[in-house]
RODREN-816183 format. One record per residue (C-alpha): residue number from 1; residue in three letters; x, y, z. Coordinates in steps of 0.001 Angstrom, whole numbers. Layout:
N
SITE     n   res        px        py        pz
SITE   NUM   ALA         X         Y         Z
...
! end
This chain:
290
SITE     n   res        px        py        pz
SITE     1   MET     15754    -58860     71005
SITE     2   ARG     12741    -59129     73285
SITE     3   GLY     10785    -61390     70961
SITE     4   PRO     12673    -64692     71693
SITE     5   LEU     12791    -64039     75495
SITE     6   GLY      9117    -63215     75707
SITE     7   ARG      8009    -66768     75097
SITE     8   PRO      9379    -68202     78476
SITE     9   ARG      7804    -65343     80281
SITE    10   VAL      4459    -66043     78683
SITE    11   VAL      4725    -69722     79600
SITE    12   LEU      5692    -68811     83163
SITE    13   LEU      2787    -66367     83368
SITE    14   ALA       427    -69028     82071
SITE    15   GLY      1639    -71547     84664
SITE    16   VAL      1157    -69043     87497
SITE    17   LEU     -2348    -68237     86297
SITE    18   GLY     -3160    -71940     86041
SITE    19   LEU     -1992    -72629     89536
SITE    20   ALA     -3973    -69691     90822
SITE    21   VAL     -7117    -70882     89129
SITE    22   SER     -6651    -74428     90373
SITE    23   ALA     -6073    -73164     93879
SITE    24   CYS     -9171    -71066     93831
SITE    25   GLY    -11337    -73733     92308
SITE    26   GLY    -10257    -76663     94425
SITE    27   GLY    -10139    -74897     97722
SITE    28   GLY     -7412    -77155     98736
SITE    29   PRO     -4827    -76503    101351
SITE    30   PRO     -1913    -74253    100756
SITE    31   ALA       271    -77241    100367
SITE    32   SER      -781    -77576     96832
SITE    33   THR       103    -73961     96279
SITE    34   ALA      3540    -74605     97513
SITE    35   GLN      3756    -77559     95315
SITE    36   ALA      2631    -75508     92428
SITE    37   THR      5127    -72874     93320
SITE    38   ASP      7814    -75449     93295
SITE    39   GLU      6698    -76643     89950
SITE    40   LEU      6791    -73181     88349
SITE    41   PRO     10524    -72877     88191
SITE    42   ALA     10736    -76144     86328
SITE    43   PRO      9082    -74821     83169
SITE    44   SER     10993    -71592     83458
SITE    45   LEU     14245    -73488     83720
SITE    46   THR     13293    -75653     80840
SITE    47   ALA     12188    -72583     78904
SITE    48   ARG     15482    -70796     79372
SITE    49   PRO     17720    -73524     78053
SITE    50   THR     15345    -74269     75282
SITE    51   VAL     16619    -74568     71846
SITE    52   GLU     15233    -71179     71008
SITE    53   LEU     18314    -69562     72482
SITE    54   PRO     20496    -70678     69595
SITE    55   GLU     17702    -69635     67314
SITE    56   LEU     18379    -66060     68292
SITE    57   SER     21283    -65887     65853
SITE    58   PHE     19372    -67616     63092
SITE    59   THR     15859    -66276     63343
SITE    60   PRO     16135    -62570     64092
SITE    61   PRO     14942    -61575     60642
SITE    62   VAL     11889    -63954     60924
SITE    63   ARG     10979    -62715     64394
SITE    64   ALA     11417    -59175     63315
SITE    65   THR      9065    -59548     60372
SITE    66   THR      6274    -61464     62189
SITE    67   PRO      3655    -59075     63524
SITE    68   GLU      2101    -61507     66080
SITE    69   GLU      4961    -61925     68592
SITE    70   SER      5813    -58197     68828
SITE    71   PRO      2715    -56197     67984
SITE    72   ASP      4186    -52892     69160
SITE    73   GLN      7656    -53240     67795
SITE    74   PRO      7066    -54410     64214
SITE    75   PRO      5429    -51114     63242
SITE    76   ARG      8473    -49349     64662
SITE    77   THR     10883    -51613     62900
SITE    78   ALA      8790    -51713     59789
SITE    79   VAL      8374    -47978     59801
SITE    80   ALA     11923    -47262     60851
SITE    81   LEU     13578    -49595     58383
SITE    82   PRO     11664    -48421     55328
SITE    83   THR     12034    -44847     56489
SITE    84   ARG     15809    -45241     56781
SITE    85   SER     16057    -47147     53548
SITE    86   GLU     13781    -44712     51752
SITE    87   ALA     15629    -41814     53272
SITE    88   LEU     18905    -43342     52251
SITE    89   LEU     17728    -44317     48829
SITE    90   PRO     16477    -40860     47833
SITE    91   THR     19504    -39372     49456
SITE    92   GLN     21728    -41587     47336
SITE    93   ASP     19577    -41203     44217
SITE    94   PRO     19597    -37407     44043
SITE    95   SER     23255    -37290     44979
SITE    96   PRO     24378    -39300     41900
SITE    97   ALA     21740    -37557     39803
SITE    98   PRO     23266    -34124     40251
SITE    99   THR     26699    -35626     39755
SITE   100   PRO     26001    -36617     36104
SITE   101   ALA     24118    -33394     35663
SITE   102   GLN     27149    -31525     36896
SITE   103   ALA     29345    -33716     34702
SITE   104   GLU     27129    -32903     31745
SITE   105   THR     27178    -29241     32700
SITE   106   THR     30941    -29450     33043
SITE   107   GLY     31172    -31295     29734
SITE   108   SER     29003    -28691     28084
SITE   109   ALA     31056    -25933     29683
SITE   110   PRO     34260    -26941     27871
SITE   111   ALA     32236    -27030     24677
SITE   112   THR     31075    -23492     25424
SITE   113   THR     34661    -22462     26186
SITE   114   ALA     35884    -24276     23097
SITE   115   ALA     33604    -22168     20923
SITE   116   PRO     35189    -18861     22010
SITE   117   ALA     38576    -20543     21932
SITE   118   GLU     38316    -20586     18124
SITE   119   PRO     38128    -16785     17734
SITE   120   THR     40876    -16432     20347
SITE   121   PRO     43565    -17898     18041
SITE   122   ALA     42279    -15660     15247
SITE   123   PRO     43395    -12459     17007
SITE   124   ALA     46603    -14248     18046
SITE   125   ALA     47236    -15113     14404
SITE   126   ALA     46310    -11586     13335
SITE   127   ALA     48784    -10171     15887
SITE   128   PRO     51864    -11604     14127
SITE   129   ALA     50325    -10558     10825
SITE   130   GLU     50805     -6895     11862
SITE   131   PRO     54632     -6969     11709
SITE   132   SER     54384     -8780      8358
SITE   133   SER     52155     -5980      7042
SITE   134   THR     54502     -3287      8451
SITE   135   SER     57629     -5058      7186
SITE   136   THR     58368     -4566      3489
SITE   137   PRO     58315     -7834      1490
SITE   138   SER     61317     -8769      -615
SITE   139   TRP     59455     -8669     -3929
SITE   140   LEU     58679     -5002     -3286
SITE   141   TRP     62398     -4261     -2915
SITE   142   TRP     63056     -6083     -6188
SITE   143   LEU     60292     -4078     -7864
SITE   144   LEU     61722      -846     -6510
SITE   145   GLY     65166     -1858     -7748
SITE   146   LEU     63794     -2580    -11220
SITE   147   LEU     61976       731    -11227
SITE   148   VAL     65172      2535    -10250
SITE   149   VAL     67133       778    -12974
SITE   150   ALA     64415      1540    -15505
SITE   151   ALA     64372      5166    -14404
SITE   152   VAL     68152      5392    -14749
SITE   153   VAL     68015      3806    -18193
SITE   154   ILE     65278      6189    -19256
SITE   155   ILE     67179      9192    -17921
SITE   156   VAL     70377      8135    -19671
SITE   157   ALA     68521      7384    -22876
SITE   158   SER     66718     10689    -22709
SITE   159   ALA     69984     12520    -22076
SITE   160   ARG     71601     10751    -24981
SITE   161   ALA     68610     11510    -27168
SITE   162   ARG     68765     15158    -26211
SITE   163   ARG     72481     15305    -26865
SITE   164   ALA     72041     13555    -30174
SITE   165   LYS     69279     15918    -31141
SITE   166   ALA     71368     18932    -30151
SITE   167   TRP     74355     17593    -32066
SITE   168   ALA     72231     16941    -35113
SITE   169   ALA     70954     20523    -34973
SITE   170   ARG     74506     21859    -34770
SITE   171   LEU     75563     19637    -37630
SITE   172   ASP     72746     20959    -39737
SITE   173   ALA     73884     24483    -38914
SITE   174   VAL     77527     23872    -39927
SITE   175   VAL     76456     22021    -43041
SITE   176   ALA     74239     24943    -44021
SITE   177   GLU     77089     27402    -43369
SITE   178   THR     79522     25246    -45352
SITE   179   THR     77070     25103    -48220
SITE   180   TRP     76761     28894    -48111
SITE   181   LEU     80549     29206    -48127
SITE   182   ALA     81064     26869    -51059
SITE   183   HIS     78148     27974    -53244
SITE   184   GLU     77572     31642    -52394
SITE   185   LEU     80497     33421    -50749
SITE   186   LEU     83305     31741    -52715
SITE   187   PRO     81709     32217    -56189
SITE   188   ASN     80902     35877    -55429
SITE   189   THR     84487     36478    -54295
SITE   190   LEU     86069     34768    -57298
SITE   191   SER     83739     36415    -59801
SITE   192   SER     85122     39895    -59179
SITE   193   GLN     87801     41038    -61644
SITE   194   ASP     89158     43647    -59240
SITE   195   ALA     91582     42317    -56635
SITE   196   ALA     90533     44993    -54143
SITE   197   ALA     86890     44065    -54570
SITE   198   ARG     87695     40407    -54074
SITE   199   LEU     89662     41231    -50931
SITE   200   ALA     86879     43469    -49621
SITE   201   THR     84214     40805    -50158
SITE   202   TRP     86256     38098    -48514
SITE   203   THR     87316     40284    -45639
SITE   204   ALA     83704     41273    -44960
SITE   205   TYR     82536     37660    -44520
SITE   206   ARG     85687     36114    -43100
SITE   207   PRO     84470     36361    -39392
SITE   208   ARG     81511     34228    -40369
SITE   209   VAL     83904     31723    -41878
SITE   210   GLU     85898     31733    -38628
SITE   211   THR     82760     31009    -36650
SITE   212   LEU     82066     28129    -39054
SITE   213   THR     85491     26584    -38428
SITE   214   THR     85014     26915    -34609
SITE   215   ASN     81602     25224    -34776
SITE   216   LEU     83089     22467    -36971
SITE   217   ASN     85708     21759    -34318
SITE   218   GLU     83034     21452    -31622
SITE   219   VAL     80788     19272    -33756
SITE   220   ALA     83701     17017    -34699
SITE   221   ALA     84699     16647    -31021
SITE   222   SER     81191     15485    -29971
SITE   223   ALA     80367     13508    -33086
SITE   224   PRO     79240      9868    -32738
SITE   225   GLU     81502      7160    -33962
SITE   226   ASP     79482      6562    -37112
SITE   227   ARG     79453     10253    -38076
SITE   228   ARG     82887     11363    -36983
SITE   229   ALA     84694     10510    -40227
SITE   230   GLY     82360     12607    -42382
SITE   231   VAL     82507     15562    -39998
SITE   232   ASP     86325     15392    -39902
SITE   233   GLN     86409     15387    -43677
SITE   234   LEU     84112     18405    -43865
SITE   235   ARG     86143     20289    -41293
SITE   236   ALA     89415     19635    -43100
SITE   237   ALA     87886     20745    -46399
SITE   238   VAL     86576     24026    -44910
SITE   239   PHE     89949     24699    -43261
SITE   240   GLU     91697     24117    -46585
SITE   241   LEU     89207     26342    -48431
SITE   242   ARG     89707     29198    -45975
SITE   243   SER     93508     29041    -46233
SITE   244   ALA     93440     28873    -50050
SITE   245   THR     91041     31848    -50294
SITE   246   ASP     93108     33902    -47868
SITE   247   ALA     96183     33279    -50066
SITE   248   TYR     94346     34123    -53273
SITE   249   THR     92658     37340    -52086
SITE   250   GLY     95714     38590    -50218
SITE   251   ALA     98103     38265    -53162
SITE   252   ARG     99065     41324    -55132
SITE   253   PRO     97809     41561    -58666
SITE   254   PRO     98039     39942    -60917
SITE   255   ALA     96932     36818    -59058
SITE   256   ASP     98641     33729    -60254
SITE   257   ALA     96783     30737    -61637
SITE   258   GLU     98279     28447    -59063
SITE   259   SER     96575     30255    -56192
SITE   260   LEU     93308     30176    -58059
SITE   261   GLY     93716     26459    -58711
SITE   262   ALA     94225     25837    -54988
SITE   263   VAL     90968     27649    -54234
SITE   264   ARG     89151     25553    -56840
SITE   265   GLY     90576     22331    -55479
SITE   266   ALA     89506     23237    -51916
SITE   267   GLN     86039     24078    -53184
SITE   268   ARG     85657     20669    -54868
SITE   269   TRP     86846     18892    -51710
SITE   270   THR     84294     20824    -49607
SITE   271   GLU     81464     19847    -51931
SITE   272   GLU     82606     16213    -51798
SITE   273   ALA     82551     16341    -47991
SITE   274   LEU     79021     17767    -48095
SITE   275   ARG     77916     14959    -50340
SITE   276   THR     79463     12459    -47938
SITE   277   ILE     77428     13842    -45094
SITE   278   GLY     74405     13808    -47377
SITE   279   ARG     73464     17408    -47207
SITE   280   ALA     75345     18802    -50189
SITE   281   PRO     73266     20373    -52951
SITE   282   ASP     74162     20114    -56649
SITE   283   SER     77767     21113    -56887
SITE   284   ARG     79236     23198    -59608
SITE   285   PRO     83013     22693    -59292
SITE   286   ASP     83705     23852    -62851
SITE   287   GLN     81820     27173    -62514
SITE   288   PRO     83886     29772    -64382
SITE   289   VAL     85124     32817    -62624
SITE   290   GLY     83863     36089    -64183
! end
């Protein structure tokens, strides 16, 4: 601001010095000095309203940059302005610089957090997997049901097999006893000529015949459908043979031929029943009585 106003002062100072020099050199009377003094305000007045006053608004940058008019101030302004600008510029430069750095750090931070975020869902997914492992799947129940059904079928089949095997063993026993009755006991009883001997022989083995009839009843009651008819036929034949032999051996002598014929007929029927079952040996229905 002092640059534009300094020029009138310099002109005024130059005028005063010129008047002083002219006064000293001329040695003239003080009237000239007064005249000169009167003339000094003229240039100062003209210097003040000079056109440079409006130039103040237009030329402050030019005056500020010229080093000649303000030798002391330009260094200040020159030093101050660059210092402020430089101070501001670095202040602004580092401030944005850390901001992107922080943004990059922040951007990298989510990436770092995103990496552990991947294993985090893994435990979360494993957590619901625990109840699924503890809970029994449906296919296992189906498998257990099939195993139970298979076990029941096996048990029932085994029980049936055991019963069938036991029944077959009992059938073999009654068939063997019936064979003994038809081919050993009855011929020995009928071969005796003495009625008392016949009665004694039959009476001695009749309890065994009673046991045979009891076993035949039990075997017939538990016989399968495909074997029941043959067992019933064998049982009826043995019952008939026992009754006919009781009548023949218990009759008083002489024994009639009709009673003997009944015994022979029951014997043939028993052998036929044995053949039906498939266990009968060679029969001798026409074996003569001794």
